[in-house]
N, C-alpha and C positions, 0 to 999 in steps of 0.2 A: 504494497499499501504507497510507500515511503516514495516512492517514482511517480505514483499520480496527485501525491500531494506535492511533491515538487517541483511536476507539471501544472497545479492547479495555479502554481502562481503566476505564471507569464498566461496561460488560459483562461475560460471560460468554468470553467470544472466546479461542480456545486459540491457542498457538503453533502448531499442525498446520494450524489453518482457517488463520492470517494467515501462513503460508509454502506454503499452497495446498490445504489440507483433502483430500476425498477424491480431489476429478479430478489433484492433483499434490506433494499431501502430501509422500506416501514417495519422487516421484521428487527434490524439492528435498532433505530431509533425502539422503540417500543422495546427491545432489551437495556439504553440506555437510562430511558424514561423506569424501567421497572429498577434499576440498580440503584437509579440515584433517589428515590423513594425510599425502597428501602432499608440505605444510609441517613435516611433525613430521618425516618422511623426509630434508626437503630442506634445511633451514634452520638453518645452524647454533649460532642462538640456543636451537634445540630440541634438541643433541643429546642433552645428559645424561637429559630422559628419553625420548628414540628409546631408548636406550641399555637402559633397563627392560622395553620390549617387546620381541617375539620377533623377530628378522629378518626372517622374513615374515608379513607385516600382514595378510594376508588374514581372519585369523578377528577379529582385534581391529576390521577396518572392521566386519565383519560384525555382532557382539556391542555396536559403537558406533551403529550404524544401527537397528538392532532394539530399542536399549534408549533410542536418540532419537524414536524415531518416538511410543512408548506414553510418555516422558516428555513429550513435545508436547502431547498429548491423543490419540494415534491411536491404531492399533490397536495390542494389549498384544501386540509380535509377539517381545519378552525373555519377559517374562514367560508367555507360552505355550508356549516352548520348555526355557526354565529353568528356570522359576520364581521366585522371590521376586527382585529382582537384589542383595540383599545386598552394595551396593556397598563400604562400610565393609570389611568382613571379607572380600572377595574383593581387596581390596587392599592387607592389613597386608603382605600377602610384598614388600611397594616399600616403600621408604622415600620417601615422598611427605611431603616441606618446604614454605616457603612459596614455592621455587624452583620447585619442580615444580609445584606449583599456578600459580602465573605462567607456566612454560611451557606449559604444556596452555591457560590461558588466550589466552598472547599466539598459539598456531597456531590457535585457535578463532574469534577476531576477527580474526584476518589472512586465513582464509579467507570470512568473512563478507565482507571488504570485495573480495578476489576475488572471489566470486561477486554485488558491488554491491548489499547487500542497501539499506534503506531505513537510515537516519542511525537513527531511532527504534524500528524494528524490531529492530536490530542491540543499540542502547542495552538495552533491556531486554531482550530475549534474553541478554548478556553478563551482566548483572546476576545474573539468575538462574539462569545456568550456575554463573557464579563461587560461588553458594551452594553448590552441586554439588560445584563441585573444591575450594573449600574444604574441607567434612566430607571429604574424602578426607586431608585433612592425617593423618599418622600421628605427626608427628618437629615 
């Protein structure tokens, strides 16, 4: 996968394609989301951000899966079902500061490590996700 990531820097290859494209992209994003929420649900370092979520994470898992599928360049599942994500507006009821942002990123990076992502892919994906996570800050 490293060569594909290196090529992506100079081309229009999407993260969705790097994660498997039509054949495996949605499956791999589903695995990432499951691992992400499993970390959030079990790691004490993520306890504060976990407390912002409902007890049952089923809906959160599905919405993040749908969002990330489109965000990475795959089918726009979230938009098809819910319309524009309006991420910041949807997250305004929650006090999201630098610590919450960093906990979210911790869970995502730990999930990528658990799934043995290529280091370059993980770095580039984390850089892009950091921008989204930082945009959610409202405190």
